[in-house]
C-alpha positions in Angstrom: 97.2 122.9 91.6 94.3 120.6 91.0 91.7 119.7 93.6 92.9 116.1 93.7 96.4 117.2 94.4 95.2 119.5 97.1 93.6 116.5 98.8 96.9 114.7 99.1 98.4 114.4 102.6 102.2 114.1 102.7 104.2 113.1 105.7 107.9 113.5 105.6 110.0 111.2 107.8 113.6 112.2 108.5 115.7 109.0 108.6 119.4 109.7 109.1 120.7 109.5 105.6 117.8 111.4 104.0 114.2 112.6 103.9 111.5 110.4 102.4 108.1 111.9 101.7 105.4 109.4 102.2 101.9 109.5 100.6 99.9 108.8 103.7 96.4 108.9 102.2 94.0 110.7 99.9 90.4 110.7 98.8 89.5 109.2 95.4 90.5 111.8 92.9 93.5 112.9 90.9 96.1 110.7 92.7 94.2 107.5 92.3 93.2 108.1 88.7 96.7 109.0 87.6 99.0 106.5 89.5 96.8 103.4 89.8 97.5 99.9 88.7 94.4 98.9 86.9 93.5 95.2 86.5 90.9 94.7 83.7 88.7 91.7 83.8 89.6 89.0 81.2 87.8 85.9 79.9 89.6 82.6 80.1 92.6 81.5 82.2 94.8 84.1 83.8 98.6 83.8 82.9 99.5 82.9 86.4 102.2 80.5 85.4 103.6 82.5 82.5 105.0 86.0 83.3 105.9 86.3 79.6 102.5 85.5 78.2 101.1 87.7 75.4 98.0 88.1 77.5 99.8 90.6 79.6 99.7 93.0 76.6 96.0 93.6 77.4 96.9 95.2 80.7 98.1 98.8 80.8 101.5 99.1 82.4 102.1 101.5 85.3 105.7 102.4 86.3 106.7 103.5 89.9 109.9 104.9 91.3 111.8 102.8 93.8 114.2 104.2 96.5 116.5 102.8 99.2 114.8 101.8 102.5 115.9 104.5 105.0 113.3 104.2 107.8 114.7 101.3 109.8 118.1 99.7 110.7 119.8 98.3 108.8 119.4 101.0 106.2 120.7 101.0 102.7 122.1 104.1 100.9 121.7 102.8 97.3 119.5 100.2 95.8 119.9 98.3 92.5 116.3 98.7 91.3 115.3 102.3 90.4 111.8 101.7 89.1 109.3 99.0 88.7 106.6 98.3 86.0 103.4 96.7 87.1 100.5 95.1 85.1 97.5 93.3 86.5 94.5 91.2 85.4 91.6 89.4 87.0 89.0 87.0 86.0 86.3 87.8 88.5 87.6 85.2 91.0 91.4 85.5 91.0 93.8 88.4 90.5 97.3 88.2 88.8 99.9 91.0 89.3 103.0 91.1 87.2 106.2 93.0 88.4 108.9 93.8 85.9 112.2 95.3 86.7 115.9 95.5 85.6 118.5 93.5 87.5 122.0 93.0 86.0 122.4 89.5 87.3 120.2 86.5 88.3 120.9 85.4 91.8 119.3 82.8 94.1 118.4 85.5 96.7 116.7 87.9 94.3 113.4 88.7 95.8 110.3 90.8 95.4 107.2 91.6 97.4 103.8 93.3 97.1 102.2 95.0 100.2 98.5 95.9 100.9 96.7 97.4 103.9 94.3 95.1 105.7 90.9 96.4 106.6 90.0 100.1 107.1 92.9 101.2 109.3 95.6 103.2 107.5 99.1 101.9 107.7 102.5 103.1 106.8 104.0 101.4 103.8 107.0 100.3 105.9 105.5 97.2 107.3 102.7 99.2 108.9 105.1 100.9 111.3 103.6 103.7 113.4 105.2 107.0 112.3 104.6 110.7 112.4 101.1 111.5 111.0 100.5 107.8 110.2 99.2 105.4 112.7 100.3 101.8 112.7 98.2 99.2 111.1 98.2 95.6 109.8 99.6 95.0 106.3 99.4 91.9 104.1 102.7 91.1 102.2 103.0 88.7 99.2 106.6 87.6 99.0 108.7 85.7 96.4 112.3 84.6 96.4 114.1 83.1 93.3 115.7 80.1 95.0 112.4 79.1 96.7 110.3 79.6 93.5 107.0 80.2 95.3 104.8 82.8 96.8 104.5 83.4 100.6 101.6 85.1 102.3 102.8 87.2 105.3 101.6 89.8 107.8 103.2 92.6 109.8 102.1 95.4 112.2 105.4 97.3 112.3 109.1 96.6 111.9 110.2 93.4 113.5 106.8 91.8 113.4 106.8 90.1 110.0 105.4 86.6 110.2 104.3 83.9 107.7 100.6 83.1 107.7 99.4 79.7 108.8 97.3 79.5 105.7 98.8 80.3 102.2 96.6 81.8 99.4 99.4 83.4 97.3 101.2 81.8 94.4 104.2 83.3 92.6 106.5 82.6 89.7 109.5 84.5 88.3 111.3 84.4 85.0 114.6 86.0 84.3 115.8 87.0 80.8 118.0 89.6 79.2 118.7 91.4 82.5 115.0 91.6 83.5 112.9 89.9 86.1 109.2 89.2 85.5 107.5 88.0 88.6 103.8 87.2 88.7 101.7 86.9 91.9 98.3 85.3 92.0 95.6 85.1 94.7 91.8 84.9 95.0 90.2 88.4 95.0 88.6 87.5 98.3 89.7 85.0 101.0 88.3 83.4 104.1 90.7 85.4 106.3 89.7 89.1 106.2 91.6 89.8 109.4 94.9 88.8 107.7 94.4 89.2 104.0 93.5 92.3 102.0 90.1 91.8 100.3 89.9 93.0 96.7 86.5 94.2 95.6 86.0 95.1 92.0 85.4 98.7 91.1 87.2 100.3 94.1 90.7 101.6 94.9 93.0 100.1 97.5 96.6 100.9 98.5 99.5 99.0 97.1 103.3 99.2 97.6 106.3 97.2 96.4 109.8 96.0 97.5 112.7 94.4 95.6 115.9 92.8 96.8 119.0 92.4 94.7 120.4 89.0 95.9 123.9 89.5 94.5 126.8 89.0 96.9 129.6 91.4 97.5 133.4 90.7 97.5 133.1 89.5 101.1 130.4 87.0 100.4 127.6 89.1 102.1 124.3 89.7 100.3 124.1 93.1 98.7 120.5 93.6 99.8 118.7 91.6 102.5 116.0 92.1 105.2 115.4 95.9 105.6 118.1 96.6 103.0 116.0 96.8 99.9 114.4 99.1 97.3 110.9 100.2 98.2 108.1 102.3 97.0 105.6 104.4 98.9 101.8 103.6 98.8 100.2 103.8 95.4 96.8 102.6 94.2 95.3 99.4 92.8 91.9 98.9 91.2 90.4 95.6 89.9 88.0 96.9 87.3 84.4 96.0 87.6 82.8 93.8 84.9 81.3 95.7 81.9 77.9 97.1 82.7 75.6 96.5 79.7 72.4 97.6 81.5 72.4 100.9 79.5 72.3 99.0 76.2 69.5 96.8 77.6 67.3 99.7 78.6 68.0 101.4 75.3 66.9 98.3 73.4 63.8 98.1 75.6 63.0 101.7 74.9 63.3 101.1 71.2 61.2 98.0 71.4 58.4 99.9 73.3 58.5 102.7 70.8 58.3 100.4 67.9 55.4 98.5 69.6 53.6 101.8 70.3 54.1 102.8 66.7 52.8 99.5 65.4 49.6 99.7 67.6 49.0 103.3 66.5 49.3 102.5 62.8 46.9 99.6 63.2 44.3 101.9 64.9 44.8 104.6 62.2 44.3 101.9 59.5 41.1 100.6 61.2 39.7 104.2 61.5 40.4 104.9 57.9 38.7 101.7 56.7 35.6 102.5 58.8 
């Protein structure tokens, strides 16, 4: 077992229909390096309005398992979405995160969400709900629903506390084709509301989680997945890469310039001495 793996802290919550192991927290190491969504910095305009843009090819995809939500009533025993592929980009000011997942049908109530912790307090991925080995804490949720066609900025501090923010910084757009949803969320890296919004600093790791709802209706006309009935992930990691650091090249060029200058001066002195 690697040192990074030994640093992982796992909490298992027994929830009626099964046992879900939750990654509660870890130091920067193996886990963050191997399961992080990495957002490289790009020049030009982010593809915020185009989930199918070729620009997304410059972002390395990361795929995460999804499972039915079993922590809170009403639970769901089986979810449509089994895994989720994520890509991300940033331009130094804004960040764009693309979710891609299979869904057999396009429905008005198809929905997806991204969740972050807010501030330094650790929170459970299930809306920040206090649970065994994990204290409750605020979470910031970016939500999108197909029929609304927009992003919604939300907060929660546990089950039953979800609320829409008075200010809205998140934008979202989804495109459905060939049995696949592509949904892109966009927001400034930093906002003026640090008590409600996660603040994304380049070069560091933060926690990230995902949720997806299949909005298909069953034979009785009820939604197949709604509210707490959804596919969810545990906490994973997100990193907005820092801009390239060219200082090493600068100092190397400076050193070469100084060396050449010293050599030039030395040669001149040697020539003068020889002439004398």
